[in-house]
TORPA-353584 format. One record per residue: residue number from 1; x, z, y of N, C-alpha, C in turn. Coordinates in steps of 0.2 Angstrom, whole numbers, plus 2048, in hexadecimal, padded with zeros to 3 digits. Layout:
REM residues N
<node nr="NUM" n_px="X" n_pz="Z" n_py="Y" ca_px="X" ca_pz="Z" ca_py="Y" c_px="X" c_pz="Z" c_py="Y"/>
...
END
This chain:
REM residues 71
<node nr="1" n_px="45D" n_pz="8FF" n_py="1AD" ca_px="457" ca_pz="8FB" ca_py="1A4" c_px="453" c_pz="8F9" c_py="1A6"/>
<node nr="2" n_px="453" n_pz="8F4" n_py="1A6" ca_px="44A" ca_pz="8F0" ca_py="1A5" c_px="44B" c_pz="8EF" c_py="19B"/>
<node nr="3" n_px="444" n_pz="8F0" n_py="19A" ca_px="43F" ca_pz="8EE" ca_py="194" c_px="43E" c_pz="8E7" c_py="194"/>
<node nr="4" n_px="43F" n_pz="8E8" n_py="18C" ca_px="43B" ca_pz="8DF" ca_py="189" c_px="438" c_pz="8E3" c_py="184"/>
<node nr="5" n_px="430" n_pz="8E0" n_py="186" ca_px="42C" ca_pz="8E6" ca_py="184" c_px="428" c_pz="8DE" c_py="17E"/>
<node nr="6" n_px="425" n_pz="8E2" n_py="17D" ca_px="420" ca_pz="8DA" ca_py="174" c_px="418" c_pz="8DB" c_py="175"/>
<node nr="7" n_px="41B" n_pz="8D4" n_py="17B" ca_px="412" ca_pz="8D0" ca_py="17E" c_px="40E" c_pz="8D3" c_py="17A"/>
<node nr="8" n_px="40B" n_pz="8D2" n_py="173" ca_px="407" ca_pz="8D1" ca_py="16D" c_px="40A" c_pz="8D6" c_py="166"/>
<node nr="9" n_px="405" n_pz="8D5" n_py="164" ca_px="405" ca_pz="8D8" ca_py="15B" c_px="408" c_pz="8D5" c_py="156"/>
<node nr="10" n_px="40B" n_pz="8D7" n_py="152" ca_px="40A" ca_pz="8D3" ca_py="14F" c_px="413" c_pz="8D4" c_py="14B"/>
<node nr="11" n_px="417" n_pz="8D1" n_py="147" ca_px="41E" ca_pz="8D5" ca_py="145" c_px="423" c_pz="8D1" c_py="149"/>
<node nr="12" n_px="428" n_pz="8D5" n_py="145" ca_px="42E" ca_pz="8D0" ca_py="147" c_px="434" c_pz="8CE" c_py="142"/>
<node nr="13" n_px="432" n_pz="8C7" n_py="144" ca_px="435" ca_pz="8C1" ca_py="141" c_px="43E" c_pz="8BF" c_py="141"/>
<node nr="14" n_px="43F" n_pz="8C2" n_py="148" ca_px="446" ca_pz="8BE" ca_py="148" c_px="447" c_pz="8C3" c_py="151"/>
<node nr="15" n_px="44E" n_pz="8C4" n_py="14E" ca_px="452" ca_pz="8C8" ca_py="157" c_px="457" c_pz="8C3" c_py="155"/>
<node nr="16" n_px="457" n_pz="8C2" n_py="15C" ca_px="45B" ca_pz="8BA" ca_py="15D" c_px="462" c_pz="8BD" c_py="162"/>
<node nr="17" n_px="462" n_pz="8C4" n_py="164" ca_px="463" ca_pz="8C5" ca_py="168" c_px="469" c_pz="8CC" c_py="164"/>
<node nr="18" n_px="471" n_pz="8CF" n_py="168" ca_px="471" ca_pz="8D4" ca_py="163" c_px="473" c_pz="8D7" c_py="16A"/>
<node nr="19" n_px="476" n_pz="8E0" n_py="168" ca_px="476" ca_pz="8E3" ca_py="16D" c_px="47C" c_pz="8DF" c_py="171"/>
<node nr="20" n_px="47E" n_pz="8E3" n_py="176" ca_px="485" ca_pz="8DF" ca_py="179" c_px="483" c_pz="8D9" c_py="17E"/>
<node nr="21" n_px="47D" n_pz="8D5" n_py="17A" ca_px="47E" ca_pz="8CD" ca_py="17C" c_px="478" c_pz="8CE" c_py="184"/>
<node nr="22" n_px="480" n_pz="8C9" n_py="186" ca_px="47B" ca_pz="8C9" ca_py="18F" c_px="477" c_pz="8C3" c_py="18C"/>
<node nr="23" n_px="46C" n_pz="8C3" n_py="191" ca_px="468" ca_pz="8C1" ca_py="18E" c_px="466" c_pz="8BD" c_py="197"/>
<node nr="24" n_px="467" n_pz="8B7" n_py="198" ca_px="462" ca_pz="8B4" ca_py="19E" c_px="45D" c_pz="8B6" c_py="1A0"/>
<node nr="25" n_px="458" n_pz="8B6" n_py="1A7" ca_px="450" ca_pz="8B8" ca_py="1A5" c_px="44E" c_pz="8AE" c_py="1A1"/>
<node nr="26" n_px="44B" n_pz="8AF" n_py="19C" ca_px="443" ca_pz="8AB" ca_py="19C" c_px="448" c_pz="8A9" c_py="193"/>
<node nr="27" n_px="44D" n_pz="8AD" n_py="194" ca_px="451" ca_pz="8AA" ca_py="189" c_px="44E" c_pz="8AD" c_py="186"/>
<node nr="28" n_px="44E" n_pz="8AB" n_py="180" ca_px="448" ca_pz="8AA" ca_py="17B" c_px="44B" c_pz="8B2" c_py="178"/>
<node nr="29" n_px="44A" n_pz="8BC" n_py="175" ca_px="44F" ca_pz="8BE" ca_py="171" c_px="44B" c_pz="8BF" c_py="16A"/>
<node nr="30" n_px="443" n_pz="8BD" n_py="16A" ca_px="441" ca_pz="8C1" ca_py="165" c_px="43C" c_pz="8BB" c_py="162"/>
<node nr="31" n_px="43A" n_pz="8BC" n_py="15C" ca_px="436" ca_pz="8B8" ca_py="158" c_px="430" c_pz="8BA" c_py="155"/>
<node nr="32" n_px="428" n_pz="8BC" n_py="159" ca_px="424" ca_pz="8C0" ca_py="156" c_px="421" c_pz="8BC" c_py="150"/>
<node nr="33" n_px="420" n_pz="8BE" n_py="14A" ca_px="418" ca_pz="8BD" ca_py="148" c_px="411" c_pz="8BE" c_py="148"/>
<node nr="34" n_px="40D" n_pz="8BA" n_py="14A" ca_px="407" ca_pz="8BB" ca_py="149" c_px="401" c_pz="8BA" c_py="149"/>
<node nr="35" n_px="3FE" n_pz="8B8" n_py="142" ca_px="3F7" ca_pz="8B6" ca_py="13F" c_px="3FC" c_pz="8AF" c_py="13E"/>
<node nr="36" n_px="400" n_pz="8B0" n_py="13A" ca_px="405" ca_pz="8AE" ca_py="138" c_px="406" c_pz="8A6" c_py="13E"/>
<node nr="37" n_px="407" n_pz="8A7" n_py="143" ca_px="40C" ca_pz="8A3" ca_py="147" c_px="414" c_pz="8A7" c_py="149"/>
<node nr="38" n_px="415" n_pz="8A2" n_py="14C" ca_px="41A" ca_pz="8A5" ca_py="150" c_px="41A" c_pz="8A5" c_py="155"/>
<node nr="39" n_px="41E" n_pz="8AD" n_py="159" ca_px="41D" ca_pz="8AC" ca_py="161" c_px="427" c_pz="8AE" c_py="163"/>
<node nr="40" n_px="427" n_pz="8A8" n_py="168" ca_px="42F" ca_pz="8AD" ca_py="16B" c_px="42D" c_pz="8B1" c_py="170"/>
<node nr="41" n_px="430" n_pz="8B5" n_py="171" ca_px="42F" ca_pz="8BB" ca_py="175" c_px="437" c_pz="8BB" c_py="177"/>
<node nr="42" n_px="436" n_pz="8B9" n_py="182" ca_px="43B" ca_pz="8B7" ca_py="187" c_px="43B" c_pz="8C0" c_py="18B"/>
<node nr="43" n_px="443" n_pz="8BE" n_py="18B" ca_px="440" ca_pz="8C5" ca_py="191" c_px="441" c_pz="8C3" c_py="195"/>
<node nr="44" n_px="43D" n_pz="8C9" n_py="19B" ca_px="43B" ca_pz="8C3" ca_py="19F" c_px="441" c_pz="8C9" c_py="1A7"/>
<node nr="45" n_px="446" n_pz="8CC" n_py="1A1" ca_px="44E" ca_pz="8CC" ca_py="1A9" c_px="453" c_pz="8CB" c_py="1A7"/>
<node nr="46" n_px="456" n_pz="8C7" n_py="1A7" ca_px="45D" ca_pz="8CB" ca_py="1A7" c_px="462" c_pz="8CF" c_py="1A7"/>
<node nr="47" n_px="466" n_pz="8CF" n_py="1A3" ca_px="46A" ca_pz="8D3" ca_py="1A0" c_px="46F" c_pz="8D4" c_py="19B"/>
<node nr="48" n_px="473" n_pz="8DD" n_py="198" ca_px="474" ca_pz="8DA" ca_py="193" c_px="470" c_pz="8E1" c_py="18F"/>
<node nr="49" n_px="470" n_pz="8DE" n_py="18A" ca_px="46D" ca_pz="8E3" ca_py="183" c_px="472" c_pz="8E9" c_py="181"/>
<node nr="50" n_px="46E" n_pz="8EF" n_py="184" ca_px="46E" ca_pz="8F6" ca_py="17F" c_px="46B" c_pz="8FB" c_py="17B"/>
<node nr="51" n_px="466" n_pz="8F2" n_py="17B" ca_px="463" ca_pz="8F9" ca_py="172" c_px="45E" c_pz="8F2" c_py="16E"/>
<node nr="52" n_px="45E" n_pz="8F3" n_py="169" ca_px="457" ca_pz="8F1" ca_py="165" c_px="458" c_pz="8F7" c_py="163"/>
<node nr="53" n_px="44D" n_pz="8F5" n_py="166" ca_px="44B" ca_pz="8FA" ca_py="161" c_px="444" c_pz="8FA" c_py="15C"/>
<node nr="54" n_px="446" n_pz="8F6" n_py="159" ca_px="442" ca_pz="8F0" ca_py="151" c_px="445" c_pz="8EE" c_py="14F"/>
<node nr="55" n_px="447" n_pz="8ED" n_py="146" ca_px="448" ca_pz="8E9" ca_py="142" c_px="444" c_pz="8E3" c_py="140"/>
<node nr="56" n_px="446" n_pz="8E5" n_py="13A" ca_px="441" ca_pz="8E0" ca_py="13A" c_px="442" c_pz="8E0" c_py="133"/>
<node nr="57" n_px="43C" n_pz="8DF" n_py="12D" ca_px="431" ca_pz="8DA" ca_py="133" c_px="42D" c_pz="8E2" c_py="134"/>
<node nr="58" n_px="431" n_pz="8E2" n_py="13A" ca_px="431" ca_pz="8E8" ca_py="13B" c_px="427" c_pz="8E8" c_py="13F"/>
<node nr="59" n_px="421" n_pz="8EC" n_py="13F" ca_px="41B" ca_pz="8E9" ca_py="13D" c_px="41B" c_pz="8EC" c_py="148"/>
<node nr="60" n_px="418" n_pz="8EB" n_py="14D" ca_px="41A" ca_pz="8EA" ca_py="151" c_px="413" c_pz="8EC" c_py="156"/>
<node nr="61" n_px="40F" n_pz="8F0" n_py="15B" ca_px="409" ca_pz="8EE" ca_py="15E" c_px="40D" c_pz="8ED" c_py="169"/>
<node nr="62" n_px="409" n_pz="8E8" n_py="169" ca_px="409" ca_pz="8E6" ca_py="171" c_px="40A" c_pz="8EC" c_py="175"/>
<node nr="63" n_px="40E" n_pz="8E9" n_py="179" ca_px="412" ca_pz="8F1" ca_py="17B" c_px="418" c_pz="8F5" c_py="17A"/>
<node nr="64" n_px="41A" n_pz="8F4" n_py="174" ca_px="421" ca_pz="8F8" ca_py="16F" c_px="425" c_pz="8F6" c_py="173"/>
<node nr="65" n_px="429" n_pz="8F8" n_py="174" ca_px="431" ca_pz="8F8" ca_py="178" c_px="434" c_pz="8F3" c_py="170"/>
<node nr="66" n_px="438" n_pz="8ED" n_py="174" ca_px="43B" ca_pz="8E9" ca_py="16D" c_px="443" c_pz="8EC" c_py="170"/>
<node nr="67" n_px="447" n_pz="8E8" n_py="177" ca_px="44E" ca_pz="8EA" ca_py="179" c_px="44B" c_pz="8EC" c_py="181"/>
<node nr="68" n_px="452" n_pz="8EE" n_py="183" ca_px="455" ca_pz="8F4" ca_py="185" c_px="45C" c_pz="8EF" c_py="18D"/>
<node nr="69" n_px="45A" n_pz="8EB" n_py="18E" ca_px="461" ca_pz="8EA" ca_py="193" c_px="462" c_pz="8ED" c_py="19D"/>
<node nr="70" n_px="469" n_pz="8EF" n_py="19A" ca_px="46E" ca_pz="8EF" ca_py="1A0" c_px="46E" c_pz="8EA" c_py="1A6"/>
<node nr="71" n_px="46E" n_pz="8E9" n_py="1AD" ca_px="46D" ca_pz="8E4" ca_py="1B0" c_px="473" c_pz="8E4" c_py="1B0"/>
END
């Protein structure tokens, strides 16, 4: 299992993947909003999305789990 974590505190604005999707390393998987700026979140790993741990418009903290991937 590989975790994709929030790089900063903010609000989940958009989820770009669903459970079962295959993602590549560097692929955008979510968009966060912080201080009126949109910040894309890229997957640091490749794999299949097995869990999405957040919802829109959930408030998150840096380091919170966004989603899990299985290699």
